[in-house]
C-alpha positions in Angstrom: -22.0 9.1 -35.3 -18.2 9.0 -35.3 -16.5 11.8 -33.4 -14.0 13.9 -35.5 -11.7 14.1 -32.4 -9.2 11.3 -32.8 -6.4 10.2 -30.4 -3.9 11.4 -33.0 -5.5 14.9 -32.8 -5.4 14.8 -29.0 -1.7 13.9 -29.1 -1.0 16.8 -31.4 -2.9 19.3 -29.0 -1.0 17.9 -26.1 2.4 18.3 -27.8 1.6 21.8 -28.9 0.7 22.8 -25.4 3.7 21.1 -23.8 6.2 22.4 -26.4 4.8 25.8 -26.8 4.6 26.0 -30.6 3.5 24.1 -33.7 7.1 23.8 -34.9 8.4 22.3 -31.6 5.4 19.9 -31.4 6.1 18.8 -35.0 9.7 18.1 -34.1 8.7 16.0 -31.2 6.1 14.0 -33.3 8.5 13.8 -36.3 5.9 15.5 -38.5 6.0 18.6 -40.7 4.6 21.7 -39.1 2.3 22.2 -42.1 0.7 18.7 -41.5 -0.1 19.6 -37.9 -1.6 22.9 -38.9 -3.7 21.2 -41.6 -5.0 18.6 -39.1 -5.9 21.2 -36.5 -7.7 23.4 -39.0 -9.7 20.4 -40.3 -10.6 19.5 -36.7 -11.8 23.1 -36.2 -13.9 22.8 -39.3 -15.4 19.4 -38.4 -16.3 20.7 -34.9 -17.3 24.1 -36.1 -15.4 25.9 -33.4 -12.1 27.6 -32.9 -9.4 25.7 -31.0 -6.6 28.3 -31.5 -6.8 32.1 -31.4 -4.5 33.2 -34.2 -5.0 37.0 -34.0 -1.6 37.6 -32.3 1.9 36.7 -33.1 1.5 33.3 -31.5 -1.5 30.9 -31.7 -3.0 30.4 -28.2 -5.7 28.0 -27.1 -9.2 29.4 -26.9 -11.4 28.5 -23.9 -13.0 25.8 -26.0 -9.5 24.6 -27.1 -8.4 24.4 -23.4 -11.5 22.3 -22.6 -10.7 19.9 -25.4 -7.1 19.7 -24.3 -7.8 19.0 -20.6 -10.5 16.4 -21.3 -8.5 15.0 -24.1 -5.5 14.4 -21.8 -7.8 12.4 -19.5 -8.7 10.2 -22.5 -5.1 9.8 -23.4 -4.2 8.7 -19.9 -7.2 6.3 -19.9 -6.1 4.9 -23.2 -2.6 4.3 -22.1 -3.9 2.6 -19.0 -6.2 0.4 -21.1 -3.3 -0.7 -23.3 -1.0 -1.3 -20.4 -3.6 -3.3 -18.5 -4.4 -5.4 -21.5 -0.7 -6.1 -22.0 -0.3 -7.1 -18.3 -3.2 -9.5 -18.6 -2.0 -10.9 -21.9 1.3 -11.9 -20.2 -0.4 -13.6 -17.3 0.2 -10.9 -14.7 -2.6 -9.7 -12.4 -3.6 -6.0 -12.7 -3.7 -5.6 -9.0 -2.6 -7.6 -6.0 -3.2 -7.0 -2.3 -0.8 -8.1 0.4 -2.3 -8.0 3.9 0.1 -7.9 6.9 -0.4 -8.1 10.6 0.2 -4.7 12.3 3.1 -5.9 14.3 5.1 -6.3 11.1 6.7 -3.0 10.0 5.5 -2.0 6.6 9.0 -1.1 5.5 9.8 -4.9 5.3 7.8 -4.9 2.1 9.3 -1.9 0.4 12.1 -3.8 -1.4 9.6 -6.3 -2.8 7.4 -3.4 -4.1 10.5 -1.9 -5.9 11.6 -5.2 -7.3 8.2 -6.1 -8.6 8.0 -2.8 -10.5 11.1 -3.8 -12.4 9.4 -6.9 -13.8 5.7 -6.0 -14.0 3.2 -3.2 -14.1 1.0 -5.0 -11.5 -0.3 -2.5 -9.0 0.3 -3.6 -5.4 -1.6 -2.6 -2.2 -0.2 -3.1 1.2 -3.0 -3.5 3.7 -2.5 -3.5 7.5 -4.8 -5.9 9.4 -4.9 -6.9 13.0 -5.3 -10.5 14.4 -8.4 -12.3 13.0 -8.9 -9.5 10.5 -5.7 -10.7 8.7 -7.2 -14.2 8.1 -10.6 -12.8 7.3 -9.0 -10.6 4.6 -7.4 -13.7 3.1 -10.5 -15.8 3.4 -12.9 -13.3 1.9 -10.6 -12.2 -1.0 -9.8 -8.8 0.4 -6.2 -9.9 0.2 -4.3 -12.2 -2.1 -1.3 -12.8 0.2 -0.9 -12.6 4.0 2.1 -12.1 6.2 1.2 -12.8 9.8 2.3 -14.5 13.0 1.8 -18.3 12.8 -1.5 -19.7 14.1 -2.1 -23.2 15.5 -4.5 -24.4 12.7 -4.6 -23.2 9.1 -7.8 -23.2 7.0 -7.9 -26.2 4.7 -7.7 -24.1 1.5 -4.7 -22.1 2.7 -1.0 -22.9 2.1 1.6 -21.3 4.4 5.3 -21.3 4.8 7.4 -19.9 7.7 9.6 -17.1 6.3 11.1 -15.7 9.5 10.8 -14.9 13.2 9.9 -11.7 15.1 11.1 -11.1 18.6 8.6 -9.5 21.0 9.3 -7.6 24.2 7.1 -6.1 27.0 7.7 -2.4 27.3 6.3 0.8 28.8 7.4 4.4 28.9 10.6 4.9 30.8 8.7 7.0 33.3 5.8 4.6 33.8 5.2 3.4 37.4 5.3 -0.2 36.3 9.1 0.1 36.6 8.8 0.9 40.3 7.2 -2.5 41.1 8.9 -5.4 42.8 8.3 -9.1 42.5 7.4 -11.5 39.7 5.7 -10.0 36.7 3.0 -12.8 36.4 -0.6 -12.5 35.3 -1.8 -11.3 38.7 0.8 -8.5 38.5 -0.1 -7.6 34.9 -3.7 -7.1 35.9 -2.8 -4.0 37.8 -1.6 -2.1 34.7 -3.5 -0.8 31.7 -2.6 -2.7 28.5 -2.5 -1.0 25.2 -4.3 -3.1 22.6 -5.0 -2.8 18.9 -8.6 -3.4 17.7 -9.1 -6.6 15.7 -9.9 -5.6 12.1 -12.2 -8.6 11.6 -15.6 -7.6 10.3 -17.5 -10.9 10.6 -15.2 -13.4 12.3 -14.9 -13.5 16.1 -12.3 -11.1 17.3 -9.0 -12.3 18.8 -6.9 -10.9 21.6 -3.2 -11.5 22.5 -1.5 -10.7 25.8 -4.7 -9.1 27.1 -6.1 -10.4 30.4 -9.8 -10.5 31.1 -9.8 -8.3 34.2 -7.0 -6.0 33.0 -7.8 -2.4 32.2 -7.2 -1.7 28.6 -6.9 1.1 26.0 -7.8 -0.1 22.5 -6.5 1.9 19.6 -7.1 1.4 15.8 -3.5 0.7 14.5 0.0 -0.1 15.4 1.3 3.5 15.1 -1.4 4.6 17.7 -0.3 1.8 20.1 3.3 3.0 19.8 2.3 6.6 20.6 0.2 5.5 23.6 3.1 3.5 25.0 5.5 6.4 24.5 2.9 8.7 26.2 2.9 6.5 29.3 -0.7 5.4 29.0 0.0 1.7 29.6 2.1 -1.4 29.0 2.3 -3.6 25.9 4.4 -5.8 23.6 6.3 -4.5 20.6 8.6 -6.1 18.1 12.1 -5.8 19.3 13.1 -4.2 16.0 10.8 -1.3 16.8 11.4 -1.2 20.6 15.2 -1.4 20.6 16.0 2.1 19.2 13.4 3.6 21.6 14.9 1.7 24.6 18.4 2.9 23.6 17.1 6.5 23.5 15.6 6.1 27.0 12.1 6.7 25.7 10.8 3.1 26.4 12.1 0.6 28.9 11.7 -3.2 29.0 9.6 -4.3 32.0 11.7 -6.1 34.6 10.9 -9.7 35.0 9.9 -10.2 31.3 11.9 -12.0 28.6 12.0 -11.5 24.9 9.9 -14.0 23.1 10.0 -15.1 19.5 7.1 -15.8 17.2 7.1 -17.4 13.8 6.2 -15.2 10.8 4.4 -17.0 8.0 3.4 -16.2 4.4 0.0 -17.5 3.6 -2.1 -17.7 0.4 -5.1 -19.6 -1.0 -4.1 -22.6 -3.1 -6.3 -21.6 -6.0 -5.8 -18.7 -8.6 -2.1 -18.4 -8.5 -1.2 -15.6 -11.0 2.2 -14.5 -12.1 2.4 -11.6 -9.7 1.2 -13.6 -6.7 3.7 -16.4 -7.5 6.5 -13.8 -8.0 5.8 -12.2 -4.6 5.7 -15.6 -2.8 9.1 -16.5 -4.2 10.6 -13.1 -3.4 9.4 -13.0 0.2 10.5 -16.6 0.8 14.0 -15.7 -0.5 14.5 -12.2 0.8 12.6 -11.9 4.2 14.7 -10.3 6.9 
């Protein structure tokens, strides 16, 4: 059985509620007020219920009318999304794309890309923080379409990657941490005396990786980069940070580079699987290769 409620009727109800009157709604919809009144009255007859209470000087929604309006708006939103998604697909753009990034890379690096993509496509983008092996697992299992991560020695055979930049890393601790009172070379034996702040690998099935963590070293493991930063500032241990993150805190006297350590640089790569290259994925690849800072 066909419902008497049409999308046109729902648009009329929505306009009446937003504009406050039949006349104002008719002006927005470029219709005669009488045609709107006729269509609403016919809808009330077909449904055998009253949508507007006309007993006062101004017609107001009844409780049943409010229900139709509220649920109808959900249908209008869903319809608009359906049409938009179909249009996106018809033009070769993916509906959604997920970019995974290793936690040492500040998420703000991707904000210009997100803004630029919105100017050319309605593709929805998800920025997903991963740690160590979890980054590559996300790409391998399809949880991510693209990956920005420190370079690894050997790439999976089905993955293509390009170096897009470098990140400088520095050993730091809170400016009040007792590591700054030490003397002598800061070698592995010296490092074993101090708790290291590590971030848990987000891999679910692959073997976990660790970087700059010694086997005999005390450690505090946290769940994300922001927590690691808080732990370092709180004086709970030592660890490495991107220089772009550490430098302002060092200048403020909150953190201090550990004596005897040098800034090191790591390559940052953009990786993706060779198959299933859609328009949005291709666009993001080209953008990041050109605009990475």
